[in-house]
ROMI-686465 format. One line per field, with one value per atom (N, C-alpha, C): x, y, z; residue number from 1; atom name. Coordinates in steps of 0.1 Angstrom, whole numbers. Atoms other than C-alpha are relative to their C-alpha. Example, Ala and Ser with C-alpha at 12.3 -4.5 7.8 and 13.67 -1.06 7.14 Angstrom:
residues 2
x	(9 123 9 -9 137 -8)
y	(-12 -45 12 -11 -11 11)
z	(0 78 0 0 71 8)
seq	(1 1 1 2 2 2)
atom	(N CA C N CA C)
This chain:
residues 258
x	(6 506 10 -10 535 9 -9 557 -7 7 530 0 2 524 13 -13 560 8 -8 575 -8 7 547 -6 7 530 8 -9 559 -7 7 537 11 -10 557 -1 2 542 -13 13 514 -2 4 495 -10 10 476 -8 9 446 -11 12 418 -12 11 386 -11 9 366 4 -5 388 -3 3 384 -14 14 347 -4 2 347 5 -5 369 -9 9 344 -11 9 321 7 -8 349 2 -2 352 13 -12 383 -3 4 365 -15 13 335 0 1 323 -4 3 324 -7 7 298 0 -1 307 -6 7 286 2 -4 302 -4 3 303 5 -5 325 0 -1 326 -5 5 312 9 -8 330 -6 3 324 14 -13 354 -1 0 359 13 -11 382 0 -1 395 12 -10 414 8 -7 423 7 -7 436 -10 9 419 3 -1 413 -2 0 422 -8 7 408 -15 14 375 -5 4 372 -5 6 349 -4 2 343 -13 11 311 0 -1 312 -14 13 278 1 -1 278 -7 8 265 0 -1 278 -8 7 263 -15 14 230 -6 5 227 -3 2 231 -13 11 206 -13 11 182 -5 4 183 -6 6 177 -14 14 147 -10 9 133 -3 2 137 -10 10 115 -14 13 88 -9 10 57 1 -2 72 4 -3 78 14 -14 108 9 -8 120 5 -4 121 11 -9 139 14 -12 165 8 -7 173 5 -4 180 16 -15 216 3 -4 235 -2 1 235 -14 14 197 -4 4 193 6 -7 218 -8 8 198 -13 12 166 2 -3 182 2 -3 194 -13 12 161 -12 13 135 1 -1 148 1 -1 146 2 -2 154 -13 12 124 3 -2 120 -5 5 102 -1 -1 113 -11 9 92 -14 14 60 -3 2 65 0 0 72 -13 13 39 -12 12 17 2 -1 12 -3 4 -3 13 -12 32 10 -11 50 1 -1 42 6 -5 45 3 -4 62 3 -4 66 12 -12 98 0 -1 104 14 -14 134 4 -5 156 -6 6 139 -15 14 105 -10 9 91 -2 3 75 2 -2 85 -5 6 66 8 -8 86 -9 8 69 10 -8 87 15 -14 119 6 -5 122 7 -6 130 8 -7 142 15 -13 172 10 -11 191 0 1 180 12 -12 212 10 -9 231 -3 3 213 -2 1 207 8 -8 236 -3 5 221 -8 8 198 8 -10 229 9 -7 240 14 -13 267 -2 0 275 7 -5 281 -11 10 264 -3 3 246 8 -9 262 -3 4 243 7 -7 257 15 -14 292 3 -2 288 0 1 277 13 -12 307 12 -11 330 0 2 317 3 -3 319 14 -14 356 7 -6 361 -3 2 366 -13 13 334 0 -1 347 -1 0 348 -14 12 315 -10 10 293 3 -4 313 -2 1 314 -14 14 277 -7 5 271 6 -7 293 1 0 283 -2 0 291 -3 3 275 7 -6 293 -1 1 293 -13 12 268 -11 11 250 -6 7 242 -10 9 221 -14 14 190 -9 10 160 -3 3 154 13 -13 191 4 -3 198 -9 10 166 1 -1 170 13 -12 206 -1 3 196 -9 9 167 7 -7 188 10 -10 216 -7 8 190 -5 4 177 11 -12 212 5 -6 222 -11 11 188 3 -2 189 14 -14 226 2 -1 219 8 -7 236 -10 8 223 7 -6 228 -3 2 233 7 -6 239 1 -3 254 0 2 243 -1 0 254 -7 6 233 10 -11 266 9 -9 279 6 -6 285 15 -14 317 7 -5 324 15 -15 359 8 -8 370 -1 2 356 9 -9 374 15 -13 406 5 -3 405 1 0 398 13 -12 427 12 -12 452 2 -1 445 5 -5 456 15 -15 490 7 -6 496 2 -1 492 12 -10 520 12 -11 547 -3 4 528 2 -1 533 12 -12 556 5 -5 578 7 -7 594 14 -14 628 0 1 617 -1 2 605 13 -12 638 11 -10 658 -4 4 638 -8 7 618 -15 14 581 -5 5 578 0 0 584 -14 14 546 -5 5 541 5 -5 563 -5 5 552 -14 14 515 -5 4 514 -9)
y	(0 -110 -1 2 -123 12 -12 -94 12 -11 -69 -2 2 -85 0 0 -90 13 -12 -58 12 -13 -32 -1 0 -45 -7 6 -63 -12 12 -94 -11 10 -120 -13 13 -150 0 1 -160 -14 13 -190 2 0 -195 -12 11 -217 1 0 -228 3 -5 -211 -12 11 -243 -9 7 -261 7 -8 -233 0 1 -234 -13 13 -271 0 0 -265 8 -8 -240 -9 10 -270 -12 10 -291 -12 12 -313 2 -1 -321 -9 8 -344 4 -4 -332 7 -8 -311 15 -14 -273 6 -7 -254 14 -14 -218 9 -10 -190 14 -12 -157 13 -13 -121 0 -1 -126 -13 13 -164 -10 12 -197 -12 12 -230 -12 13 -267 -7 6 -283 -12 13 -319 0 0 -322 -13 13 -355 1 0 -356 12 -13 -320 4 -3 -322 4 -5 -302 -8 8 -323 10 -10 -299 -5 5 -322 -1 0 -322 13 -14 -284 7 -7 -265 14 -14 -228 4 -6 -209 15 -14 -173 6 -6 -166 2 -2 -150 14 -11 -120 12 -12 -92 -1 3 -108 0 1 -115 14 -13 -79 7 -6 -67 -7 7 -94 5 -5 -82 14 -13 -46 -2 2 -59 -5 6 -79 11 -11 -48 9 -9 -27 -5 6 -51 -2 2 -51 12 -10 -29 12 -12 -5 12 -13 32 0 0 33 10 -11 66 -4 5 51 -11 11 20 5 -5 39 8 -8 60 -9 8 30 -1 2 28 -15 14 -4 -6 4 -5 -4 3 -4 -13 12 -31 -12 11 -53 -3 1 -47 -7 7 -57 -15 14 -88 -9 8 -99 -1 0 -90 -7 4 -101 -13 11 -129 -13 14 -166 -10 10 -198 -8 7 -215 -15 15 -253 -5 3 -254 12 -13 -225 1 -1 -233 1 -1 -238 14 -13 -206 11 -10 -187 1 1 -198 4 -1 -196 13 -13 -160 -2 2 -174 -3 4 -188 11 -10 -155 10 -7 -139 14 -13 -102 7 -8 -79 14 -14 -41 4 -6 -23 15 -15 13 4 -5 30 11 -10 54 14 -13 83 0 0 73 -7 7 54 -14 14 20 -8 9 -9 -14 13 -42 -10 12 -74 -12 12 -105 -11 11 -131 3 -4 -111 -6 5 -125 -14 13 -160 -1 0 -152 5 -6 -133 -11 9 -162 -13 13 -189 -2 3 -184 -8 9 -202 -14 14 -233 -1 0 -222 12 -11 -201 5 -5 -199 12 -11 -173 13 -11 -150 -2 3 -163 -7 7 -185 -15 14 -219 -8 8 -237 -7 7 -263 9 -7 -250 -5 3 -251 -14 13 -283 -11 10 -301 0 -1 -288 -8 8 -303 -15 14 -336 -4 4 -336 -1 0 -328 -13 13 -358 -12 11 -380 -3 2 -375 -7 6 -390 -15 15 -428 -3 4 -446 -1 3 -454 13 -13 -416 7 -8 -405 0 0 -415 10 -10 -394 14 -14 -365 5 -3 -366 3 -2 -366 13 -12 -335 11 -11 -309 13 -13 -275 12 -12 -243 12 -12 -210 11 -12 -175 7 -8 -147 -4 3 -159 -14 12 -192 2 -4 -173 2 -1 -171 -10 10 -188 -10 10 -221 -5 4 -224 -14 13 -253 -11 10 -272 -3 2 -267 -8 7 -279 -15 14 -310 -8 7 -318 -3 3 -315 -11 11 -337 -14 13 -363 -6 5 -365 -5 4 -368 -13 12 -395 -11 8 -412 -15 14 -450 -5 4 -451 -3 3 -455 9 -10 -424 9 -9 -402 14 -13 -365 9 -9 -341 13 -13 -304 9 -8 -283 15 -14 -246 8 -8 -225 14 -13 -193 11 -10 -174 -4 6 -191 10 -10 -159 3 -2 -157 -13 13 -194 -1 2 -192 8 -7 -165 -7 8 -185 -12 12 -216 4 -4 -197 4 -4 -183 -13 12 -218 -8 7 -234 6 -7 -207 0 0 -210 -13 13 -247 0 1 -254 -8 9 -281 7 -7 -255 9 -11 -232 -2 3 -250 1 -1 -245 14 -13 -208 2 -4 -193 13 -11 -170 11 -11 -137 -4 4 -153 -9 9 -180 9 -9 -152 7 -7 -133 -10 10 -165 -5 6 -179 9 -9 -150 -3 1 -145 -12 12 -174 -13 11 -197 -4 4 -196 -11 11 -219 -14 13 -246 -3 2 -240 -5 3 -243 -7 8 -266 -11)
z	(-13 -179 11 -10 -159 1 0 -169 7 -6 -159 15 -15 -125 7 -7 -116 -1 2 -131 5 -3 -126 14 -13 -95 11 -9 -78 7 -5 -73 5 -4 -52 -7 7 -70 -7 7 -94 -4 5 -105 -11 11 -138 0 -1 -135 -10 9 -158 8 -8 -147 2 -2 -152 12 -12 -127 13 -12 -102 3 -2 -107 7 -6 -99 14 -13 -69 10 -9 -55 6 -6 -50 7 -6 -35 -9 10 -67 -7 9 -87 -12 12 -112 -3 4 -132 -13 12 -160 4 -3 -158 -12 11 -179 4 -4 -178 -11 9 -193 6 -6 -185 -8 7 -199 -15 14 -230 -7 7 -237 9 -8 -226 -3 2 -222 6 -6 -215 2 -3 -198 8 -8 -187 8 -9 -157 8 -7 -142 10 -11 -109 0 -1 -111 -13 13 -147 -11 11 -175 -12 13 -206 -12 10 -234 -12 11 -261 3 -4 -242 5 -4 -238 -13 11 -261 4 -2 -265 -9 7 -275 2 -1 -284 1 -4 -269 15 -15 -235 3 -4 -216 -9 8 -238 -13 12 -269 2 -3 -252 3 -2 -241 -13 13 -277 -6 5 -287 6 -7 -261 -5 6 -275 -13 13 -310 1 -2 -298 4 -4 -281 -11 11 -312 -10 9 -330 7 -7 -303 -2 2 -301 9 -8 -276 -8 7 -284 -5 6 -308 6 -6 -293 13 -14 -258 -2 2 -271 -5 6 -291 11 -10 -260 11 -11 -238 0 -1 -225 2 -2 -225 14 -14 -187 3 -2 -187 -6 7 -213 8 -8 -193 13 -13 -161 -3 3 -178 -3 4 -192 13 -12 -157 9 -9 -139 -6 6 -164 -9 10 -187 7 -5 -182 -12 11 -202 -1 2 -217 0 0 -213 -14 13 -247 -9 7 -269 -11 12 -300 5 -6 -279 5 -6 -260 -10 11 -292 -7 7 -307 9 -9 -276 9 -7 -263 15 -14 -231 8 -7 -222 1 2 -228 12 -13 -193 -1 2 -201 14 -12 -176 -4 3 -174 8 -7 -166 -2 0 -158 -3 4 -175 10 -9 -156 -3 3 -174 1 -3 -163 -9 9 -193 3 -3 -192 -13 11 -215 4 -2 -218 -7 6 -223 0 1 -236 -4 4 -257 1 -1 -254 12 -13 -219 -2 2 -231 -13 13 -266 2 -2 -252 4 -3 -235 -9 8 -261 -8 8 -282 7 -8 -254 -4 4 -266 -15 14 -302 -6 5 -314 -14 14 -349 1 -2 -335 -1 1 -335 -12 13 -369 3 -3 -353 -4 4 -368 10 -11 -335 7 -8 -314 13 -13 -283 11 -11 -249 5 -4 -240 -9 9 -271 2 -3 -263 12 -12 -229 -3 5 -245 -7 7 -268 9 -9 -240 8 -8 -220 -9 9 -250 -2 1 -252 11 -12 -218 0 -1 -211 7 -6 -201 15 -15 -166 8 -7 -158 -2 4 -174 11 -11 -145 11 -10 -120 -5 6 -144 -2 1 -151 13 -13 -114 6 -5 -110 -11 10 -136 7 -7 -122 -10 8 -136 6 -5 -133 -10 9 -147 1 -1 -147 -10 10 -179 3 -4 -162 11 -11 -136 -5 4 -158 6 -5 -141 -12 10 -160 -6 7 -172 5 -6 -148 -5 4 -156 -15 15 -194 -3 3 -193 4 -5 -172 -10 9 -195 -14 13 -227 1 -2 -213 2 -2 -201 -13 13 -237 -8 7 -251 5 -6 -227 3 -3 -226 -3 2 -221 3 -3 -211 15 -14 -174 9 -8 -162 8 -8 -134 -1 2 -142 12 -11 -114 -3 3 -120 13 -12 -92 -4 4 -94 13 -12 -64 -3 2 -60 -3 2 -60 -12 10 -91 -10 9 -110 4 -5 -89 3 -4 -88 -2 3 -104 10 -10 -80 14 -13 -50 0 1 -62 1 -1 -67 14 -14 -32 9 -7 -18 -3 4 -38 6 -5 -29 15 -15 8 5 -5 10 2 -3 25 -11 10 -1 -14 13 -29 -1 0 -18 -9 8 -37 -15 14 -70 -6 5 -73 -9 7 -99 7 -8 -78 -9 7 -88 -3 3 -85 -12 11 -110 -13 11 -133 -4 3 -130 -5 5 -137 -14 13 -166 -10 9 -180 0 0 -186 -7 7 -210 8 -9 -181 5 -3 -174 -8 8 -203 4 -5 -188 14 -14 -152 0 -1 -159 -12 12 -190 4)
seq	(1 1 1 2 2 2 3 3 3 4 4 4 5 5 5 6 6 6 7 7 7 8 8 8 9 9 9 10 10 10 11 11 11 12 12 12 13 13 13 14 14 14 15 15 15 16 16 16 17 17 17 18 18 18 19 19 19 20 20 20 21 21 21 22 22 22 23 23 23 24 24 24 25 25 25 26 26 26 27 27 27 28 28 28 29 29 29 30 30 30 31 31 31 32 32 32 33 33 33 34 34 34 35 35 35 36 36 36 37 37 37 38 38 38 39 39 39 40 40 40 41 41 41 42 42 42 43 43 43 44 44 44 45 45 45 46 46 46 47 47 47 48 48 48 49 49 49 50 50 50 51 51 51 52 52 52 53 53 53 54 54 54 55 55 55 56 56 56 57 57 57 58 58 58 59 59 59 60 60 60 61 61 61 62 62 62 63 63 63 64 64 64 65 65 65 66 66 66 67 67 67 68 68 68 69 69 69 70 70 70 71 71 71 72 72 72 73 73 73 74 74 74 75 75 75 76 76 76 77 77 77 78 78 78 79 79 79 80 80 80 81 81 81 82 82 82 83 83 83 84 84 84 85 85 85 86 86 86 87 87 87 88 88 88 89 89 89 90 90 90 91 91 91 92 92 92 93 93 93 94 94 94 95 95 95 96 96 96 97 97 97 98 98 98 99 99 99 100 100 100 101 101 101 102 102 102 103 103 103 104 104 104 105 105 105 106 106 106 107 107 107 108 108 108 109 109 109 110 110 110 111 111 111 112 112 112 113 113 113 114 114 114 115 115 115 116 116 116 117 117 117 118 118 118 119 119 119 120 120 120 121 121 121 122 122 122 123 123 123 124 124 124 125 125 125 126 126 126 127 127 127 128 128 128 129 129 129 130 130 130 131 131 131 132 132 132 133 133 133 134 134 134 135 135 135 136 136 136 137 137 137 138 138 138 139 139 139 140 140 140 141 141 141 142 142 142 143 143 143 144 144 144 145 145 145 146 146 146 147 147 147 148 148 148 149 149 149 150 150 150 151 151 151 152 152 152 153 153 153 154 154 154 155 155 155 156 156 156 157 157 157 158 158 158 159 159 159 160 160 160 161 161 161 162 162 162 163 163 163 164 164 164 165 165 165 166 166 166 167 167 167 168 168 168 169 169 169 170 170 170 171 171 171 172 172 172 173 173 173 174 174 174 175 175 175 176 176 176 177 177 177 178 178 178 179 179 179 180 180 180 181 181 181 182 182 182 183 183 183 184 184 184 185 185 185 186 186 186 187 187 187 188 188 188 189 189 189 190 190 190 191 191 191 192 192 192 193 193 193 194 194 194 195 195 195 196 196 196 197 197 197 198 198 198 199 199 199 200 200 200 201 201 201 202 202 202 203 203 203 204 204 204 205 205 205 206 206 206 207 207 207 208 208 208 209 209 209 210 210 210 211 211 211 212 212 212 213 213 213 214 214 214 215 215 215 216 216 216 217 217 217 218 218 218 219 219 219 220 220 220 221 221 221 222 222 222 223 223 223 224 224 224 225 225 225 226 226 226 227 227 227 228 228 228 229 229 229 230 230 230 231 231 231 232 232 232 233 233 233 234 234 234 235 235 235 236 236 236 237 237 237 238 238 238 239 239 239 240 240 240 241 241 241 242 242 242 243 243 243 244 244 244 245 245 245 246 246 246 247 247 247 248 248 248 249 249 249 250 250 250 251 251 251 252 252 252 253 253 253 254 254 254 255 255 255 256 256 256 257 257 257 258 258 258)
atom	(N CA C N CA C N CA C N CA C N CA C N CA C N CA C N CA C N CA C N CA C N CA C N CA C N CA C N CA C N CA C N CA C N CA C N CA C N CA C N CA C N CA C N CA C N CA C N CA C N CA C N CA C N CA C N CA C N CA C N CA C N CA C N CA C N CA C N CA C N CA C N CA C N CA C N CA C N CA C N CA C N CA C N CA C N CA C N CA C N CA C N CA C N CA C N CA C N CA C N CA C N CA C N CA C N CA C N CA C N CA C N CA C N CA C N CA C N CA C N CA C N CA C N CA C N CA C N CA C N CA C N CA C N CA C N CA C N CA C N CA C N CA C N CA C N CA C N CA C N CA C N CA C N CA C N CA C N CA C N CA C N CA C N CA C N CA C N CA C N CA C N CA C N CA C N CA C N CA C N CA C N CA C N CA C N CA C N CA C N CA C N CA C N CA C N CA C N CA C N CA C N CA C N CA C N CA C N CA C N CA C N CA C N CA C N CA C N CA C N CA C N CA C N CA C N CA C N CA C N CA C N CA C N CA C N CA C N CA C N CA C N CA C N CA C N CA C N CA C N CA C N CA C N CA C N CA C N CA C N CA C N CA C N CA C N CA C N CA C N CA C N CA C N CA C N CA C N CA C N CA C N CA C N CA C N CA C N CA C N CA C N CA C N CA C N CA C N CA C N CA C N CA C N CA C N CA C N CA C N CA C N CA C N CA C N CA C N CA C N CA C N CA C N CA C N CA C N CA C N CA C N CA C N CA C N CA C N CA C N CA C N CA C N CA C N CA C N CA C N CA C N CA C N CA C N CA C N CA C N CA C N CA C N CA C N CA C N CA C N CA C N CA C N CA C N CA C N CA C N CA C N CA C N CA C N CA C N CA C N CA C N CA C N CA C N CA C N CA C N CA C N CA C N CA C N CA C N CA C N CA C N CA C N CA C N CA C N CA C N CA C N CA C N CA C N CA C N CA C N CA C N CA C N CA C N CA C N CA C N CA C N CA C N CA C N CA C N CA C N CA C N CA C N CA C N CA C N CA C N CA C N CA C N CA C N CA C N CA C N CA C N CA C N CA C N CA C N CA C N CA C N CA C N CA C N CA C N CA C N CA C N CA C N CA C N CA C N CA C N CA C N CA C N CA C N CA C N CA C N CA C N CA C N CA C N CA C)
């Protein structure tokens, strides 16, 4: 990356930052927990005084791309016209996912109770209509239950819990009061409430107050945080300059940003 930026694009300087830290910075925080659910991957990252805690960082391979595929598979099993479903383009399925899906507060109850499934009809670009029922909340559920996508991993709320458990007790209160959501796959209605509810159950009786920060523009939180950080005068000495690259080589990024 450094070689491409310096050699191909003549970039004067670069900085490599953790996206969780940048998401936190977008809220003016340097201590907290970043829960990221993006297009290709999700993360839970504990950050203390601007330092990313690697041992308290967890990855989940469930994110927007996988959820869109899951959405299509769910639709193929629905009662809609198979010919219409097979003709759906990925872009259309992704748009349906973003516009119609939500996170359930009680997945098993909603799955069993048709009254809770709130059907909605969508018009495809070629003029056909598709009815969505349980697909609306089944689609994002793998963020909390990866087993639904045959993944042997804890859900994102459990990874957040594990990440916080790795931190000293004296920091947990501040971190639980500064949980920042970011990424497009955190934008589902109900995601914030479900995450808060799950963490409240996991930390029940410990006396912590949980506060989740969810900016309406959080799909771009890392970019916003990067812009804010890079604009500070105090940040300017942190860049890796082209002259450093020319002197030490591309591998210098590992020392500069370790």
